Backbone bond lengths (Angstrom), bond angles and torsions (degrees), N, CA, C in turn:
res aa  C-N    CA-C-N  psi(-1)  N-CA   C-N-CA  omega(-1)  CA-C   N-CA-C  phi
1 M - - - 1.397 - - 1.520 112.08 -
2 Q 1.262 120.01 132.53 1.423 125.36 -179.84 1.476 107.40 -106.23
3 L 1.368 113.85 131.69 1.412 120.65 178.43 1.478 113.11 -105.57
4 S 1.383 115.27 135.80 1.439 118.43 178.84 1.511 112.00 -75.66
5 E 1.329 120.73 164.54 1.412 124.95 179.50 1.520 108.65 -61.95
6 S 1.415 118.57 -35.57 1.413 115.81 179.45 1.527 112.51 -72.03
7 E 1.313 120.50 -30.70 1.450 120.36 175.17 1.574 110.49 -66.66
8 I 1.330 114.00 -37.60 1.471 117.25 -179.90 1.576 108.03 -65.02
9 Q 1.405 113.46 -45.25 1.475 118.51 178.85 1.565 114.31 -57.66
10 K 1.365 110.60 -43.29 1.435 118.18 -177.02 1.547 110.17 -65.60
11 T 1.315 116.05 -39.58 1.446 120.56 175.89 1.531 112.23 -62.76
12 L 1.399 114.15 -44.08 1.420 113.21 179.65 1.557 110.41 -67.23
13 D 1.341 118.83 -43.39 1.432 120.55 177.54 1.583 112.44 -56.05
14 L 1.305 117.54 -35.03 1.479 121.72 176.86 1.552 107.88 -65.62
15 L 1.325 117.55 -49.72 1.431 121.14 179.07 1.481 113.10 -58.01
16 R 1.319 117.15 -45.16 1.491 120.85 176.55 1.527 111.42 -61.24
17 K 1.341 117.12 -42.36 1.465 121.30 179.08 1.517 109.79 -62.64
18 K 1.301 120.77 -44.79 1.451 123.82 177.13 1.518 109.56 -64.25
19 Q 1.364 118.92 -36.30 1.427 117.50 177.58 1.530 111.74 -66.85
20 T 1.276 118.20 -37.76 1.498 123.22 -178.24 1.605 105.73 -68.78
21 M 1.294 118.30 -41.91 1.460 121.67 -178.21 1.481 110.25 -65.43
22 A 1.372 115.48 -40.28 1.481 117.86 179.37 1.491 111.54 -68.51
23 R 1.402 118.72 -40.90 1.385 118.53 173.85 1.549 115.28 -57.45
24 E 1.259 116.71 -45.62 1.464 123.51 174.66 1.476 112.03 -55.88
25 A 1.296 119.38 -32.78 1.422 122.55 -179.63 1.482 111.99 -87.08
26 G 1.379 118.66 -1.45 1.405 126.09 -179.40 1.554 115.73 84.90
27 A 1.346 116.13 21.36 1.451 120.32 -178.57 1.506 105.80 -130.15
28 T 1.359 115.72 152.31 1.408 119.14 178.11 1.591 104.71 -106.39
29 M 1.257 114.95 121.74 1.477 118.06 179.19 1.529 113.85 -97.89
30 F 1.344 121.77 -38.59 1.413 123.53 179.27 1.522 106.22 -140.54
31 S 1.314 119.12 138.22 1.394 124.08 168.49 1.458 112.58 -82.67
32 V 1.279 117.55 166.15 1.500 122.61 179.09 1.503 104.12 -61.42
33 E 1.341 118.96 -43.92 1.437 122.42 -176.63 1.605 111.03 -61.54
34 E 1.341 113.16 -38.65 1.468 113.94 -179.66 1.606 111.97 -70.32
35 I 1.299 114.52 -37.31 1.455 117.89 173.68 1.543 109.01 -63.98
36 Q 1.243 125.39 -44.92 1.407 131.26 176.25 1.594 108.60 -55.75
37 G 1.292 116.13 -44.56 1.479 122.30 178.97 1.493 111.55 -62.72
38 V 1.370 115.53 -45.22 1.455 119.21 177.15 1.520 109.17 -63.78
39 L 1.354 120.76 -37.32 1.396 119.31 178.96 1.576 111.59 -63.50
40 R 1.334 117.47 -43.86 1.414 120.81 174.45 1.455 115.34 -57.09
41 V 1.322 117.78 -42.02 1.426 120.42 178.72 1.571 112.61 -64.60
42 I 1.349 112.06 -43.91 1.479 119.41 -179.59 1.437 109.42 -60.17
43 R 1.338 119.10 -46.26 1.497 121.47 179.15 1.523 113.80 -65.41
44 K 1.300 114.82 -33.78 1.497 119.21 177.23 1.461 108.29 -65.56
45 I 1.369 120.35 -48.50 1.411 125.78 -178.70 1.487 108.85 -61.30
46 S 1.301 118.67 -43.48 1.520 118.88 -175.49 1.469 112.83 -69.25
47 G 1.375 116.40 -18.86 1.545 119.42 176.36 1.509 109.88 -84.79
48 A 1.270 122.91 -4.39 1.466 121.57 174.79 1.425 112.29 -69.53
49 P 1.467 116.36 150.35 1.417 115.24 -176.58 1.493 110.72 -67.28
50 P 1.457 118.11 144.06 1.492 121.02 -175.76 1.425 112.50 -63.49
51 V 1.336 120.93 -21.78 1.451 121.99 -177.99 1.565 108.95 -123.74
52 R 1.327 112.44 126.34 1.380 116.27 177.49 1.542 107.79 -96.77
53 Q 1.394 112.83 101.21 1.509 119.64 -168.52 1.516 108.05 -61.46
54 D 1.306 122.17 -32.82 1.477 121.51 -178.70 1.470 111.61 -64.93
55 R 1.315 118.08 -38.24 1.457 122.15 176.27 1.521 113.77 -68.08
56 V 1.385 113.35 -38.61 1.431 120.08 -176.45 1.543 104.77 -65.32
57 E 1.337 117.77 -48.24 1.472 121.75 179.03 1.504 115.26 -57.75
58 R 1.361 115.92 -40.20 1.438 121.94 177.75 1.518 112.46 -63.12
59 V 1.340 116.72 -43.15 1.435 119.46 -179.40 1.495 112.22 -75.36
60 R 1.370 116.73 -31.15 1.461 118.16 177.44 1.541 108.80 -66.06
61 K 1.252 119.69 -43.63 1.449 123.34 179.49 1.548 111.31 -63.15
62 A 1.271 117.50 -44.19 1.441 121.16 177.54 1.481 110.89 -61.43
63 F 1.302 118.90 -44.12 1.445 129.31 -178.60 1.543 107.35 -60.94
64 E 1.326 116.80 -46.85 1.481 120.25 -177.79 1.500 111.20 -68.19
65 S 1.271 117.23 -32.48 1.481 121.55 178.47 1.524 114.01 -89.00
66 S 1.297 116.63 10.13 1.505 122.41 -174.07 1.482 117.37 52.66
67 S 1.321 114.91 30.91 1.450 118.62 177.60 1.504 111.90 -109.09
68 Y 1.217 118.70 9.43 1.521 125.58 178.85 1.558 106.54 -85.82
69 N 1.365 111.88 103.80 1.453 115.40 -179.12 1.492 107.13 -125.19
70 V 1.368 119.94 118.90 1.414 121.92 173.36 1.553 109.51 -127.98
71 S 1.244 117.17 126.44 1.453 122.59 -169.99 1.618 105.53 -79.76
72 S 1.299 110.91 155.83 1.502 116.23 -178.11 1.514 107.51 -68.07
73 D 1.244 124.32 -27.23 1.422 127.84 172.18 1.575 111.39 -58.14
74 E 1.278 116.61 -46.95 1.490 122.66 -176.74 1.609 106.05 -68.56
75 V 1.364 117.72 -40.52 1.493 117.76 178.10 1.582 108.76 -64.98
76 A 1.363 118.64 -45.03 1.409 122.39 -177.63 1.541 107.63 -60.29
77 K 1.322 117.55 -46.61 1.525 122.40 -175.04 1.587 105.83 -57.93
78 E 1.379 115.20 -48.28 1.495 115.18 -177.96 1.502 116.22 -62.69
79 L 1.443 111.47 -42.74 1.419 119.93 176.42 1.661 112.39 -55.69
80 I 1.272 112.43 -49.41 1.409 118.82 -176.53 1.585 111.10 -66.93
81 G 1.335 113.07 -42.49 1.496 120.64 177.63 1.526 109.96 -58.17
82 R 1.318 115.65 -45.03 1.527 117.94 -178.20 1.546 109.81 -72.10
83 T 1.330 117.15 -31.11 1.454 116.28 -179.96 1.543 108.59 -69.48
84 I 1.286 120.17 -43.71 1.402 125.35 176.14 1.547 111.68 -56.61
85 S 1.303 111.65 -52.10 1.413 117.00 178.21 1.532 118.28 -56.44
86 D 1.402 112.89 -36.73 1.454 121.17 176.08 1.561 111.58 -66.74
87 K 1.398 112.60 -34.89 1.485 117.46 -178.05 1.520 106.03 -72.35
88 L 1.276 125.37 -34.29 1.459 126.77 -173.58 1.594 105.29 -77.64
89 I 1.266 116.67 -36.00 1.485 117.48 176.24 1.454 112.75 -81.32
């Protein structure tokens, strides 16, 4: 999955907002180092190729051999998870 710069920025803004809210409540939720670590991970992930050829090849072979079986529950779980993730970002 490739993340856009705006998704990265929205994630960082959310982390900073949570940090501020936690401080106001008298608790520390994230340190500056933790936020910087998250930023490094997000940038590393976003630099990954958008297509993982090894996975594409594996699914293509399974599909061609009629052994590609994905349940509707699995599809629904992924769709819901991505929708929630998009709302948080």
